[in-house]
N, C-alpha and C positions, 0 to 999 in steps of 0.2 A: 557555417551552422551556427545560429544564434541559440544559445543555452539560457533556458529561463529557470529560476528558482523559485520554489513554493515552500513556505514554511508554516507550521501549524504546531499548537500545543494544547494540552489538555491535562489537568490535574485530576486524578481520581483517588477516591479514599480507600484504596486497596493496596496490599503489600507488593513490592516490586516483583517479587517471585512469582505471584499469582497473575499479574498483568503480563509479564513476559511470557509465562506459560500458556496464555490465550493466544498471543501473538505467534508463539511457536508452534502451533497447530495450523497447518496449511488450510484446513477445510473452515476454520472460522473466518477466513478473508471472505468467503461467500456470504457470510452472514452480515458482514459490515460494509458490503458493497451494495449501492443502490440497486432496487430491483429492476428499473428501467435498463440497465445494462445486461441483464440475464447472465450474470457472470457465474461461472461454475469451474471449480478446479477439478481437473481431469486427473483420475487416479484408480489404479486397479488394487492398491492396497495402502494400508497408512503410510504417509510420507514420513520418514525419518529426516528431520531438518538439521542441517550443519553446512559448513562451508563447502561449496561445490554442488550442494542439492539443485536439481534442475526440476522446476514445477511447472506443469503445462495448465492453461486456462482457456476456456471458451467464454467469449462474450459478444454483445452486439453494441456496436456504436451507431447511434441514429439509425438503427435497423439493419446495419451491414454486419455479417457474422466474421469474426475476428479471431484468429488463434494468437495466443499470447504465451510465450516462453520466457520464464525468468529463471535467474540463477542467483543463489545466495553467495555473495562474494566475501562478506565478512559475517562472522558469527562469534559473538562474545557474551554469551549469557551471563548474568541477566542485564547486562548493561546496554547492549545495541547489537543490531544486525543490519546487514544492507542487501537489498535485493536489486538486480539489474535486469533490464529487459535483454534478452538474447534474440527474441524475434516477436515482432508485435507492430502495433500501430505508429509508434513514435521513432524517431530516428536515434533518439537516446532517452532513457528513463532509468534514473538511478534514485532509489528510495532508501534513505537512511532512518532507520527507527531507532530512538535513543529513549531509555527508561531511566529515570533519576529519583531516588528516595528523596522526598521532600514533604515536609510538614505532616508526617504520619500516614502519608499515602505515597502516589507515584505521578511524576510529571513524564507524560508521554510526549516525545517531540518527533516531529516527522520533518524531514528536508528532502524535497524532491528536485532533482536536476532533470530537466527535460527539454527536448528539441522536437520539433514537427517540420516535415516538408512542407514549403511554402508558408513559413512563418509570417511573414509580411501580409499575407492575405487572412489566414486562418486563426492565428493566434488570438487576437483581440475579438474577433466575432464569434468563435466557437470553443477553441481549446481552453483559454483561460478560465471561462465560465464553467465549462464542464469540469475541470479540475477542481475549482473552488466548490462546486456542487456536490461533487463526490466526496471530498473530505469533510464538508458540513454534514452530510448524511452519516458519514462514519463517526464524526464526533457525537452526533446524537446517539447512535447505536451503542457507542462506548459508555457515555454518561448513563444509559439505561442499564447497561449490562454490569458496570461497577459502582453503581450508587447504592 
């Protein structure tokens, strides 16, 4: 299994506690995910986030309905947290979120390790571009939200 790594970072002019609180609300993920994915967090009540929390999502990838289950495996407010796919479209998805106080604001870092089935066929053609587009959309949303 070939594991790919994607990094991105964004500085926002807001305090770390505020930025972390935004990410600590699972519903906000819906707002920063591109509309073409039709992404929805499935919940029957507010989700209390912490180590071990399971979160279910529904989305569409290229029109195909997908269920995605993730688990918070690391929870260290307000510095970082990690979510990992338990069930979903990837063979591996581990997303580390880091929040660093810097220059009167917050540096938001994302590091994603992921692997896909048939990597040699689909990574360069589809998956890499999709991951880049999803995070570019997310960056735009976060800039607007925190500027």
